[in-house]
N, C-alpha and C positions, 0 to 999 in steps of 0.2 A: 906184590901186595903193598898198598900204601902204609905209611907209618901209623901205628896205634897212637891215638891221641888221648883217649880216656878209657879207663877200665875200673869197674867196681867189683869187689869181692865180698859176698855175703854181707852186704850193707843193711844195717838195721837202724831204726829210729823209734824210740818209745817216749811217751809222755805219761805222767802220772796225774790222774784225775780222781779226786775223792777217794784216795787210797787204792785205786785200781790202775794197773798198767794198761795203757792203750798203745798197741803196736801199729805204727803208721807204715813202716817199711819192714819187710821180712826177707832176709837173705837175698837181697837184690844183686844179681850178678849179670853183667853184660859188658861188651866192649864196643868202642867206636873208633873208626879210622879216619885219617886225614881226608877232608873234603866230603865226607858223608853227610847226607841230609836225613835226619832221623825225626820221626814223629812218635809221640807217646800219647795214647788215648786212654780213656777210662772214665768211669762215673765220678762225680764229685765226691771227695773224701777217700779216693782210692790211693792217694799218696803221691800224685804226680808233681804237684807244686813243691811238696817237701823234698822230693828227690831232686828237683831242679835246683832248689836253694842249696842243697848239700853239694851238688856238682859244681856250683859256682862259689862255694866256700862262704855262703851267706849264713849257713847253719852247719852244725857239726853232727855226725852220726853218733848213735849210741854204741854201735858195734860195726865191725867190718872195716873196709878200707876203700879209698878212692885213689887211683893212680893217674897222674897227668904226665904224659910222655915218660912213663916208667918210674916216676918219682912219687912216693907216697905223700899225698897232699896234706893230710892232717898231722904229719910229723914235722911240718914246717912251723916256724915261729910265727906269731901274729903279724909281725911286720912283713914277713914274706908272703903271708896269706893276703894281706892288704894290697901288696904289689901285684899278686896274682889276679885279684879281683879287678884291679884298676887297668892292668895292661894286657892280660891274657884272655880275659872273658868280656864279652859285650852282653849286656842284659836288656831285654825288652819285655815289658810287662803289659797286662791288659789295661791297667791304669798307668798312663805314660810317665807320671811323676815329673813333669816338667815344672820348672820354677816360674811362676806366673809373672814375676816382676822383671824377668829377663827376656830378651829377644830370642828368636829361634837360634841364631848363630851363637849367641852368648850361652845358651843352654848346651849346644853341641860342643863348644870348646871347653866346658868345665872339666871333663876327665883329663884333657890334655894339660890344662893348668895344674891340676892336682898331681899329675905325673911329673911336673917340673919343666915342661916345655916353655920356651919364651912365648910371650903373648903374641908376637907377630906370627910365629909358626903355628901356634894354636888357632889363631884366626884363619890362617891360610887353609889349615886342615878342615876347620869347620865349614868354611865356604865350599871347599871341594866336595865334602860329603853331602852337604845340602844340595849341591848341583847334581850329584849322583842319584839322589832320591827324588829329583825333580822339583826341588823347592828353592832354587836360587833366587827367584823373584820374590820370595816371601821371607827371606832371611832376617829382615829388620822388623818383622811382626812378632808381637808377644802371643803366647799360647791362646789367650782369650780371643784373639783376632783370627785364629785359624780353625778350620773344620776338624772334626775328629780324625779323619783320615790324614790330614796334614799334620796334626799333632803326633800321630803315630809314626809318620815319616821322619819327623824331627827326632823322635825317640830312637828310631833305627839309626839315623845319622849319628846321634850321640853315642850309641853303642859301638859304632864302627870307627870313631874318630882316631883311635889308637891302633887300628888294623889288628884286632884281636885274633887269636888262634881259633877261638870257640865262641859262637853266638848262641845264647840261651834265651828262648822266647816262650813266655807263659801267656797263652790265650791272647796273642797280640791282635787277633781280629774279633775278639769277643764282643766289643762295643761298637763295631762297625756294621754298616749296611752291607748287603750282599755284593754290590758293585765295588764299593771301596775295599771290602775284604778281598775280593778277587785281585784288585790292583796291588794290594800288599803281598799277596801270594806270588804274583808275577815278579815283584821287586825282589823277594827273597831268592827266587830261583835264579834271577839275573845276577844277584850278588854272589851266589854260590858258584855260578859258572865263571864270573869275572875273576874272583879271588880264590877259588877253590876252598872256600871257607866252610869249616865244619859247623853244622847247625843242629841243634836239638830243639824241637818245637813241641810244647805241650798244648794240646788243642782239643776242643769238642767239635771243631769243624771237620766233618767227614771228608769233604772235598780237599781241604788242605792236607789232612793226614794222608790221604791216598796218593797225593802228589810227591810225598817223601819216599824215596826208594827203599829205606829201611824203616820198619814200623814195629812198635811195641805196644802192648796193652797192659794196663795195670788193673788188677783186681784185688781189693782188700790187702794192699801193701805188697803183693807179689807181682812180678813182671814176667810177661810171656812174649816171645816173638810172634808177629803176625806174618802170615805168608804173603809174599808180594805177587 
């Protein structure tokens, strides 16, 4: 059995709105092992994105716990959480959040510079990751000069520049046409096979979800395994 990377125990998240408690996550418990490709599906508002944000320490739960390689994530200090977000997790969102004034390779090298790598090493890593996602010839272009699919590839390269343990993707094909979305799916599978990278993909894309060997469905803040 491969190493357990991530485990949640009775994870909950609530918001207060107009004096009323809104439960977004309810006792979410599951685990994920090294190298697994996982999809999470469900209707809008089911809690998928909230769960992903908590797994990546972008948000904190109201109750329960998240364990990363056996260590309780939210018992860490904020500085440790910032390091976890920067170095252990790669994020890819539906809206790629590229910085428009910088080139593709400059966008990709940002996390490496934040992590304290020398500029030369950050540049080398950025160019290598852009090559891996098929964009070496477009590295000097700014986001406005790239197609939607190319921008998403840049975002994936940026997420991978520090070789994270875990890739979290939220609707990464949501704004792409069918052909480009399929290309991104193939890229994810290739990256998983090449690096044995653990991936959790939140998606409405049925085809993409079904290509993930491990699948979950969220309904009203609850999570259920789907039969493969």
